[in-house]
KEBA-680688 format. One line per 5 residues: number of its first residue (from 0); for each residue x, y, z of N, C-alpha, C, O. Coordinates in Angstrom, 3 decimals. Each point is the difference from the previous one (the first is absolute). Layout:
N
NUM) X,Y,Z,X,Y,Z,X,Y,Z,X,Y,Z | ...
//
This chain:
146
0) -19.008,-13.200,13.183,1.368,0.473,0.010,0.910,-1.156,0.386,-0.346,-0.799,0.870 | 1.496,0.703,-1.504,0.966,-1.043,0.286,0.727,0.308,1.299,-0.182,1.072,0.576 | 1.013,-2.015,-0.107,0.735,0.198,1.248,0.945,1.180,-0.101,0.386,0.404,-1.097 | -0.011,0.152,2.247,0.904,1.139,0.050,1.334,-0.301,-0.648,0.538,0.840,-0.721 | 0.003,-2.010,0.961,1.276,-0.357,-0.601,-0.123,-0.034,-1.513,0.878,0.495,-0.706
5) -1.941,-1.063,0.212,-0.184,-0.069,-1.450,-0.128,1.390,-0.593,0.584,0.278,-1.047 | -1.332,0.597,1.690,-0.168,1.343,-0.516,1.318,0.760,0.064,0.347,0.726,-0.931 | 0.380,-0.892,2.020,1.278,0.694,0.124,0.991,-0.518,-1.021,0.776,0.769,-0.566 | -0.800,-2.040,0.334,0.887,-0.614,-0.980,-0.222,0.617,-1.365,0.956,0.209,-0.747 | -2.177,0.081,0.417,-0.373,0.547,-1.299,0.887,1.160,-0.409,0.610,-0.039,-1.069
10) -0.525,1.061,1.891,0.752,1.154,-0.437,1.482,-0.275,-0.001,0.726,0.512,-0.852 | -0.268,-1.303,1.783,1.425,-0.285,0.072,0.537,-0.722,-1.211,1.150,0.216,-0.383 | -1.946,-1.065,-0.229,0.514,-0.783,-1.119,-0.824,0.110,-1.263,0.435,-0.464,-1.053 | -1.582,1.049,1.122,-0.877,0.026,-1.155,0.212,1.229,-0.863,0.160,-0.114,-1.215 | -0.156,1.243,1.806,0.010,1.221,-0.782,1.273,0.230,-0.784,-0.028,0.500,-1.125
15) 1.124,-0.863,1.717,1.261,0.320,-0.617,0.947,-1.166,0.131,-0.071,-0.733,0.986 | 0.950,0.534,-1.936,0.964,-1.075,0.134,0.789,0.153,1.289,0.495,1.083,0.309 | -0.383,-2.155,0.430,0.672,0.043,1.296,1.418,0.502,-0.113,0.424,0.817,0.817 | 0.316,-1.274,-1.793,1.392,0.402,-0.130,0.137,1.494,-0.285,0.948,0.641,0.454 | -1.888,-0.100,-1.198,0.088,1.403,-0.362,-0.526,0.914,1.091,0.352,1.179,0.032
20) -1.190,-1.695,0.868,-0.695,0.886,0.910,0.212,-0.286,1.478,-0.660,0.628,0.828 | 1.528,-1.524,-0.464,0.211,-0.284,1.412,0.814,1.109,0.637,0.865,0.596,-0.642 | -1.144,-0.323,1.895,0.818,0.886,0.820,0.162,1.394,-0.541,-0.972,0.669,-0.351 | 2.243,-0.229,0.288,0.319,1.371,-0.350,-0.508,0.411,-1.373,-0.456,1.130,-0.169 | 0.522,-2.022,-0.818,-0.436,0.358,-1.344,-1.481,0.357,-0.022,-0.390,1.002,-0.600
25) -0.433,-1.815,1.248,-1.425,0.270,0.035,-0.267,1.296,0.757,-0.828,0.812,-0.414 | 1.525,-0.629,1.508,-0.184,1.214,0.787,0.347,1.236,-0.824,-0.716,0.999,0.056 | 1.795,-1.055,-0.813,0.399,1.150,-0.818,-1.045,0.310,-1.058,-0.278,1.167,-0.276 | -0.295,-2.187,-0.310,-1.013,0.227,-1.031,-1.281,0.591,0.571,-0.639,0.832,-0.644 | 0.262,-1.249,1.834,-1.265,0.462,0.581,0.154,1.286,0.804,-0.985,0.708,0.211
30) 2.193,-0.390,0.243,0.237,1.194,0.805,0.113,1.211,-0.917,1.094,0.501,-0.259 | -2.234,-0.045,-0.223,-0.013,1.044,-1.023,0.464,1.366,0.490,0.444,0.823,-0.800 | -0.542,-0.571,2.109,0.474,1.294,0.502,1.401,-0.100,0.590,0.513,0.970,0.557 | 0.107,-2.148,-0.678,1.389,-0.225,0.418,0.285,0.366,1.458,1.060,0.541,0.314 | -2.015,-0.841,0.575,0.219,0.299,1.412,0.491,-1.213,0.790,0.154,0.072,1.219
35) 0.091,-1.181,-1.910,0.547,-1.185,0.664,-1.032,-0.955,0.551,0.355,-1.056,0.523 | -1.629,1.403,-0.629,-1.079,-0.887,0.434,-1.104,0.024,-1.040,-0.114,0.937,-0.790 | -0.694,-1.981,0.805,-1.132,-0.084,-0.921,-1.274,0.179,0.802,-0.292,-0.785,0.903 | -0.457,1.807,-1.232,-1.286,0.239,0.658,-1.036,-0.934,-0.610,0.230,-0.591,-1.055 | -1.359,0.463,1.718,-1.056,-0.842,-0.557,-0.470,0.547,-1.348,-0.355,-0.774,-0.890
40) 0.351,2.093,0.731,-0.403,0.600,-1.273,1.000,-0.334,-1.104,-0.402,-0.318,-1.119 | 1.701,0.386,1.420,1.018,-0.354,-0.993,-0.109,-1.478,-0.375,0.118,-0.366,-1.169 | -0.344,-0.469,2.173,-0.126,-1.436,-0.240,-1.205,-0.280,-0.894,0.099,-0.759,-0.964 | -1.224,1.369,1.285,-1.216,-0.201,-0.793,0.197,0.485,-1.436,-0.431,-0.660,-0.946 | 1.076,1.803,0.786,0.236,0.534,-1.343,0.936,-0.905,-0.792,-0.234,-0.251,-1.183
45) 1.286,-0.239,1.820,0.925,-0.905,-0.675,-0.671,-1.300,-0.400,0.220,-0.511,-1.098 | -1.037,-0.019,1.992,-0.711,-1.244,-0.287,-0.997,0.203,-1.135,-0.155,-0.872,-0.855 | -0.514,2.009,0.843,-0.961,0.297,-1.080,0.715,0.100,-1.343,-0.496,-0.493,-1.012 | 1.646,1.124,1.007,0.784,0.110,-1.233,0.391,-1.382,-0.509,-0.116,-0.283,-1.193 | 0.575,-0.571,2.092,0.389,-1.352,-0.408,-1.200,-0.780,-0.544,0.115,-0.709,-0.999
50) -1.264,0.846,1.664,-1.204,-0.685,-0.473,-0.354,0.462,-1.414,-0.290,-0.813,-0.878 | 0.319,2.119,0.675,-0.323,0.564,-1.305,0.964,-0.503,-1.072,-0.413,-0.295,-1.122 | 1.691,0.199,1.465,0.995,-0.501,-0.947,-0.227,-1.477,-0.318,0.215,-0.426,-1.135 | -0.640,-0.350,2.110,-0.250,-1.421,-0.240,-1.254,-0.219,-0.844,-0.061,-0.951,-0.778 | -0.934,1.816,0.924,-1.286,-0.151,-0.701,0.154,0.412,-1.464,-0.443,1.074,-0.409
55) 1.072,-1.938,-0.358,0.372,0.314,-1.383,-1.183,0.331,-0.899,0.125,0.843,-0.888 | -1.261,-1.482,1.097,-1.159,0.270,-0.860,-0.954,1.032,0.598,-1.070,0.255,-0.552 | 1.456,0.331,1.668,-0.770,1.087,0.638,-1.442,-0.358,0.306,-0.896,0.831,-0.145 | 0.668,-2.082,0.574,-1.366,-0.403,0.336,-0.284,0.070,1.498,-1.079,-0.395,0.442 | 2.039,0.895,0.346,-0.202,0.131,1.436,0.292,-1.272,0.778,-0.275,-0.071,1.198
60) 0.824,-0.926,-1.862,0.359,-1.265,0.648,1.368,-0.439,-0.502,0.389,0.293,-1.131 | 0.338,-1.006,2.001,1.294,-0.542,-0.375,-0.098,-1.518,0.013,-0.351,-0.606,1.013 | 0.665,0.004,-2.152,-0.003,-1.451,-0.129,1.415,-0.534,0.207,0.960,0.770,0.046 | -0.836,-2.083,0.079,1.317,-0.624,0.144,0.866,0.295,-1.220,1.199,0.241,0.141 | -1.783,-0.257,-1.329,0.770,0.285,-1.214,0.533,1.434,0.008,1.146,0.238,-0.382
65) -1.966,0.707,0.812,0.451,1.394,0.077,1.105,0.147,1.039,0.983,0.707,-0.222 | -1.151,-1.376,1.352,0.999,0.067,1.057,1.317,-0.613,-0.464,1.068,0.558,0.253 | -1.137,-1.704,-0.931,1.206,-0.639,-0.531,0.732,0.937,-0.957,1.220,0.140,0.072 | -1.964,0.493,-0.960,0.605,0.907,-0.975,0.650,1.195,0.687,1.094,0.420,-0.374 | -1.772,0.122,1.379,0.539,1.141,0.752,1.293,-0.391,0.698,1.001,0.709,-0.099
70) -1.018,-1.828,0.800,1.194,-0.452,0.716,1.146,-0.294,-0.967,1.147,0.341,0.290 | -1.429,-0.955,-1.412,1.037,-0.288,-0.988,0.624,1.297,-0.518,1.217,0.085,-0.165 | -2.048,0.916,-0.088,0.503,1.272,-0.496,0.832,0.716,1.060,1.046,0.570,-0.312 | -1.500,-0.595,1.550,0.707,0.693,1.077,1.284,-0.710,0.388,0.956,0.642,0.437 | -0.921,-1.961,-0.590,1.180,-0.769,0.421,0.867,-0.400,-1.188,0.997,-0.701,0.180
75) -1.345,1.120,-1.363,0.788,-0.335,-1.169,0.045,-1.487,-0.289,0.987,-0.500,-0.540 | -2.053,-0.213,0.896,-0.075,-1.426,-0.277,0.664,-0.874,1.040,0.019,-1.221,-0.158 | 0.535,1.806,1.230,0.638,-0.789,1.062,-1.057,-0.677,0.843,-1.112,0.508,0.144 | 1.457,-1.643,0.405,-0.965,-0.808,0.740,-0.352,0.559,1.363,-1.041,-0.375,0.540 | 1.831,1.235,0.042,-0.283,0.484,1.346,0.510,-0.968,1.047,0.707,-0.952,-0.329
80) -1.051,1.179,1.578,0.525,-0.871,1.047,-0.749,-1.318,0.069,-1.103,-0.127,-0.531 | 1.704,-0.846,1.185,-0.552,-1.353,0.010,-1.271,-0.127,0.815,-0.668,-1.031,-0.076 | 0.309,2.046,0.855,-1.225,-0.044,0.794,-1.194,0.536,-0.771,-1.120,-0.025,0.512 | 1.323,0.495,-1.692,-1.054,0.635,-0.783,-1.146,-0.973,-0.287,0.218,-1.155,-0.365 | -1.413,1.642,0.535,-1.205,-0.756,-0.327,-0.375,0.308,-1.443,0.428,1.013,-0.553
85) -1.220,-1.878,-0.052,-0.493,0.303,-1.340,-1.004,1.150,0.096,-0.557,0.272,1.063 | 0.347,0.381,-2.175,-0.980,1.093,-0.021,-1.387,-0.503,0.358,-0.736,0.674,0.721 | 0.375,-1.835,-1.208,-1.324,-0.559,0.315,-0.132,-0.254,1.505,-1.064,0.238,0.572 | 2.127,-0.717,0.071,-0.036,-0.234,1.452,-0.126,1.319,0.751,-0.724,0.092,0.992 | 1.420,0.913,-1.461,-0.066,1.319,0.639,-1.411,0.578,-0.111,-0.544,0.529,0.969
90) -0.033,-0.636,-2.148,-1.344,0.526,-0.211,-0.999,-0.716,0.896,-0.872,0.629,0.600 | 1.001,-1.922,-0.516,-0.932,-0.788,0.812,-0.002,0.463,1.463,-1.029,-0.083,0.670 | 2.158,0.563,-0.179,0.113,0.441,1.396,-0.897,1.181,0.323,-0.439,0.138,1.141 | 0.158,0.710,-2.105,-0.782,1.211,0.286,-1.231,0.174,-0.877,-0.657,1.040,0.044 | 0.351,-2.031,-0.821,-1.158,0.042,-0.893,-1.265,-0.308,0.807,-0.473,-1.136,0.017
95) -0.056,2.139,0.637,-1.117,-0.213,0.919,-1.298,-0.381,-0.689,-0.863,-0.616,0.626 | 0.696,0.964,-1.898,-1.234,-0.374,-0.692,0.158,-1.264,-0.842,-0.960,-0.451,-0.625 | 2.161,-0.120,0.603,0.222,-1.277,-0.660,-0.089,0.016,-1.516,-0.247,-1.039,-0.613 | 0.445,2.202,-0.006,-0.109,0.059,-1.463,1.315,-0.260,-0.728,0.054,0.056,-1.229 | 0.997,-0.337,1.979,1.281,-0.320,-0.616,0.844,1.192,-0.377,1.031,-0.154,-0.654
100) -1.448,1.345,1.054,0.745,1.224,-0.282,-0.046,0.893,1.237,-0.809,-0.211,0.903 | 1.672,1.193,-0.877,0.023,0.957,1.099,-0.639,1.294,-0.485,0.439,0.586,-0.989 | -1.471,-0.148,1.686,-0.636,1.276,-0.333,0.741,1.123,0.718,0.802,-0.249,0.901 | -1.072,1.459,-1.298,0.604,1.154,0.663,-0.385,0.025,1.480,0.836,0.325,0.844 | -2.077,-0.661,-0.517,-0.445,-0.002,1.402,0.732,-1.072,0.809,0.416,0.252,1.131
105) -0.260,-1.440,-1.703,0.740,-1.067,0.696,1.447,0.421,0.205,0.582,-0.235,1.059 | -0.017,0.849,-2.063,1.367,0.485,0.072,0.153,1.065,1.078,0.933,-0.054,0.801 | -1.837,1.011,-0.780,0.066,1.076,0.991,-0.086,-0.546,1.423,0.753,0.429,0.874 | -1.661,-1.369,-0.636,-0.152,-0.581,1.338,1.262,-0.739,0.421,0.451,0.135,1.137 | 0.115,-0.908,-2.041,1.216,-0.748,0.317,1.175,0.938,0.241,0.817,-0.233,0.891
110) -0.737,1.274,-1.674,1.072,0.977,0.138,-0.065,0.696,1.359,1.019,0.150,0.674 | -2.196,0.266,-0.284,-0.164,0.667,1.295,0.343,-0.933,1.149,0.632,0.411,0.974 | -1.046,-1.662,-1.088,0.301,-0.962,1.057,1.503,-0.262,0.080,0.550,-0.123,1.095 | 0.103,0.039,-2.222,1.434,-0.236,0.001,0.729,1.168,0.634,0.946,-0.203,0.761 | -1.371,1.423,-1.059,0.640,1.171,0.598,-0.089,-0.068,1.522,0.988,0.230,0.698
115) -2.166,-0.544,-0.194,-0.199,-0.090,1.450,0.907,-1.062,0.606,0.591,0.222,1.057 | -0.475,-1.364,-1.707,0.859,-1.067,0.518,1.475,0.385,-0.041,0.753,-0.375,0.899 | -0.327,1.110,-1.913,1.400,0.394,-0.101,0.361,1.089,1.005,1.156,0.100,0.410 | -2.115,0.707,-0.012,0.245,1.105,0.930,0.193,-0.556,1.411,-0.881,0.110,0.853 | 2.039,-0.701,-0.629,0.285,-0.738,1.239,-0.125,0.851,1.257,-0.450,-0.493,1.034
120) 0.839,1.756,-1.105,-0.064,0.838,1.193,-1.285,0.817,0.084,-0.176,0.770,0.944 | -0.717,-0.922,-1.905,-1.308,0.646,0.046,0.020,1.508,-0.111,-0.926,0.666,0.464 | 1.971,-0.112,-1.073,0.088,1.460,-0.082,-0.670,0.586,-1.246,0.048,1.212,-0.212 | -0.665,-2.050,-0.604,-0.679,0.478,-1.188,0.899,0.156,-1.214,-0.440,0.462,-1.053 | 1.689,-0.845,1.201,0.964,0.033,-1.093,0.751,-1.325,-0.032,0.073,-0.708,1.004
125) 0.482,0.381,-2.161,0.799,-1.216,-0.139,1.387,0.400,-0.467,0.159,0.701,-0.999 | 0.843,-1.160,1.741,1.383,0.242,-0.396,0.454,-1.104,-0.951,-0.683,-1.011,-0.161 | 1.828,1.213,-0.459,0.560,-1.036,-0.872,0.230,-1.283,0.795,-0.236,-1.097,-0.507 | 0.691,1.229,1.741,0.243,-1.181,0.836,-1.300,-0.733,0.316,-0.037,-1.230,-0.036 | -1.035,1.970,0.346,-1.290,-0.634,0.266,-0.529,-0.694,-1.253,-0.560,-1.093,0.076
130) 0.742,1.738,-1.232,-0.475,-0.591,-1.238,0.753,-1.296,-0.301,-0.604,-1.008,-0.366 | 1.912,1.043,0.522,0.808,-1.193,-0.263,-0.373,-1.120,0.965,-0.175,-1.146,-0.414 | 0.054,1.473,1.697,-0.353,-1.010,1.006,-1.392,-0.576,-0.272,-0.201,-1.209,0.117 | -0.743,2.051,-0.472,-1.351,-0.463,-0.299,-0.029,-0.909,-1.205,-0.689,-1.021,0.000 | 1.432,1.386,-1.027,0.063,-0.818,-1.211,0.615,-1.368,0.323,-0.530,-1.036,-0.400
135) 1.641,1.046,1.119,0.669,-1.265,0.335,-0.883,-0.887,0.870,-0.037,-1.215,-0.194 | -0.665,1.803,1.140,-0.894,-0.768,0.870,-1.110,-0.656,-0.815,-0.305,-1.177,0.192 | -0.287,1.928,-1.084,-1.091,-0.546,-0.805,0.493,-1.067,-0.973,-0.704,-0.975,-0.261 | 1.900,1.155,-0.271,0.556,-1.017,-0.894,0.246,-1.300,0.772,-0.277,-1.087,-0.507 | 0.798,1.201,1.735,0.213,-1.206,0.830,-1.323,-0.675,0.309,-0.106,-1.222,-0.100
140) -0.901,1.993,0.471,-1.289,-0.601,0.361,-0.683,-0.602,-1.220,-0.755,-0.964,0.132 | 1.004,1.510,-1.313,-0.584,-0.559,-1.213,0.561,-1.389,-0.276,-0.712,-0.877,-0.489 | 1.976,0.682,0.801,0.621,-1.283,-0.262,-0.389,-1.046,1.049,0.093,-1.200,-0.261 | -0.526,1.643,1.438,-0.376,-0.951,1.053,-1.495,-0.192,0.112,-0.456,-0.901,0.704 | -0.320,1.737,-1.391,-1.462,-0.122,0.065,-0.451,-1.271,-0.703,0.602,-0.422,-0.987
145) -1.674,-0.188,1.507,-0.505,-1.230,-0.643,-0.564,0.256,-1.378,-0.460,-0.931,-0.662
//
């Protein structure tokens, strides 16, 4: 398993374009019952949906090419923020078996770890503010990591 920061970084910047999913926007998309917080179940379901959407050939793995295509479609071809890592760099952070792609199991583990890290107050839910703060923290650490 990769370091905690690397795994947490994965969900913050890998699954969804940062510009489209930071803070309130991401929270609104994942808060399916509209109660103002994201439960671990809502987070897992949202992450699974994103993984499925990225897996264009339905082989159970997401490659850098699939991730690039997904991000381009979701962002309308915009480059995203200047802290964005390449898809290959993002995959490398959580590719525990070293095959160059993200499997559903690798994705699920990274997603669960990211949820735990974002849940700053440990109440089992993530607010929009916690999600935004977690995303920003991981983006900063990604730029300072060796």
